[in-house]
N, C-alpha and C positions, 0 to 999 in steps of 0.2 A: 590576525586576518590574512596575513601574505602565507602562514603555513596551511590554514584552511582552504585557499584557492588552489595552492599547489597539489594537496589532496584532493580535491574536487577533480582537478585536471589530471590528475595519475587516474581516478577512476573512469573518467570518460575515455582517456588513452586506452584502459583495458578494456571495456566495455567496445570500442572500435575495434580494437584487435580482433574481438572475439564475436565479431557482428553476427553470426550464426545464431547464437543466445538470443540475441533482439530480436533479431527475424524470426526464429521460433516462436517467441511470445507472440508477436503479430500475427503469423500463422493460424498459431493456435486460438488466437481472439478471432480473426476472420472466419475459420471454418466453424467454430462453434456457433457464433451468431449466423452464419448461414445454414447451418444444420438445424438450429432451433426454428430458423424461418421456412424449412422444408417441412417441418414436423408440425408447426404451429403457425398458421399465417394470421398475422397482426392479432397477437394475444391481449386479452383484456389487463386493464391497468394493473390490477393485482398482480397477475401473472408475468407479465412484464419487469415490475418491480422486483420481485424475487430472483427471477434470471440473472437478472440486471447486477446485482448483488453477490450473487452465487458466482460468476463469470468475473467479476471482478476482482474476488478473493482469490480466485485461482492464478487470475494474472499477477497480485501482489505476492503471491507464494513465490512464482516463477521468477519473478524480477527483481526481488529484494531480498526474499529469504539467503540468497546465496551470496551478499555482498561480505559476511565474514569468513563464510564458510570457504570461500576461494583463495583465501590468504594460507599458504602453508608455513610451518612452525618456523620455519629458517627466514622467513620474509619477516614474520611475526616477531622474532626476537632481533633482527635487525631494526624494525620500526621503534622497539621498545627502547634501543638508545640513542633513538634520534627524538622522538614525538613527544608531544605532550597528549596525553590519553582523552582529555576533555576536547582538545581539538580534532581530534580522530573521530570522534564521537559525532560532534557538531558537522565536520565534513559530510560523514555517511549519511546522517540525519537530512540535510540540505539536498545531497546530490541523489538520495532515496526518494525525498519527497518529489522534487522535480519530475524524475522518472515518473513515479506515479502520478502526477499530474498529466504529463503526456499522455499516458495508457488511459488515464480515466476519461481525457477527451475523446481520445482515440475509438474506447469501448463505446462511449455515450454516441458518437457519430455513427459507427456500424451499426446499433442498434436503432437509431432513427432512421437509418437508410434502409435497412432490412425489414426492421418491424415496425415502423411509424413512430409517431411521435406523440404519446398520451397525455403528456404533462400540461395540465391545465395552467401552472404557475411555473413557466420555464425559468425565468430568472431565480427563483427560489430552488428549484430542483437541480439547476446546474452548480448553484452554492452549495448543496447537499454533496452532490456528486465530487467536487473540489475538495470538500474540507472530509469529506469521506474517505477519498483517496490518500489524503495525506494522513489521516489516523490509521489507515491500514498499514502504510508504509512507516510509520514511526513504531507502531508495534511489532511487526516484522524485523526492523533494525534491530529492536532491542533484542528480541528472539533470537535472532541470527548471530548477535555477538555473544549472547551466553553459550550458544550452540558451539561457537566457534572456538571457545575456551574449556570447553569440555569435549575437546577429542574431535571438534567437526562432525557430531555425529547430528545429522539432519532429523532424526525420526524425535529429538529433545524438542525442535520446534514444533512437532505436532502435537506433541505430549503438553508442553507448557503452553501452546496458544489454544487449545481447545477450548478451557475453560472463559478465557478471556474474549477469543474473536466471536463466539457466538452471541454473547449479550452485545457486543459492539455491533454486528450484522443485524440482530434485532433493532436496536436504536436507530441505525441508518435505515431500515425499512419501514419503519414507524414515522419517521421523520418525512420520508418521501411519498408514503401512500396519501396522505392529504393532499399531494399536491399531483396525484395523477388521477384522483376520482374526486367528485361533487361531496367532499366531506369538511365538516366545520375544522378550522384551525387553531381554535383556542387554545393558547398555551403552547403554540409552535415554536415561537422563538425561546421559552424556558428549556424544551426539549433540545433545541439547538445550542442552548449555552451550555447544557451538559455535554454535549458532545465535544465541544470546544475544552471544556474544564478537563475530558476523559484525554484529550488530546495534548494536550497541556502537561497534565500529570504524568502521562506516559514521557514524554521528552523531558521533564525535571527527573524521573527517576532514571533514566537512560545518563542523562548528565552528571548524576549522583554516584549509580552504580558502577559504569564501566571502569572508572579508575580504579575499585578494587578487582574488578576483573582482569584488568590491563595486567595486576602484579602476578597474577597467576600464570 
């Protein structure tokens, strides 16, 4: 646990030293929401829902996908002599998960501020936003780890992520839609359990596969 906390602290310090990256994501998020407000004043619930998840997808790509790509080969070799790969991936998952929780809350706050709050069941919707942000962070953490061990090719994230992230976004949209419009929510918790199971599966895959990537 001590090693995991030190790795998380290292990531926080690196993020703090490169504050322009964090502020750049915030600028992108604020400007995108403000532009949507100018083009579509108070969109309907269905449109609001789609725009929210698309924006959150791009935020997660910019915030999380760089986590392993910013580690150069010399630093990776140094880590290889000191660290346990399972602790490395756990620390990345925790750090990126917390980062995406913060980004998800900021995105939700900006959407409510500029575009209104169409949620009829705000408690459930907030739960979907938080779990959805975590699921996107775990997915792009795994893809970043694979891309980082494949020569740091960022295009690999898009190639591998496309067939996985599209069903995930459809699932998140389907979970959110009944909470924003007067619709029946029969079976909603079963669909939410599928999202949780998918998230746990990605975490488990990351924990199992990363030690094999580490050896490369």
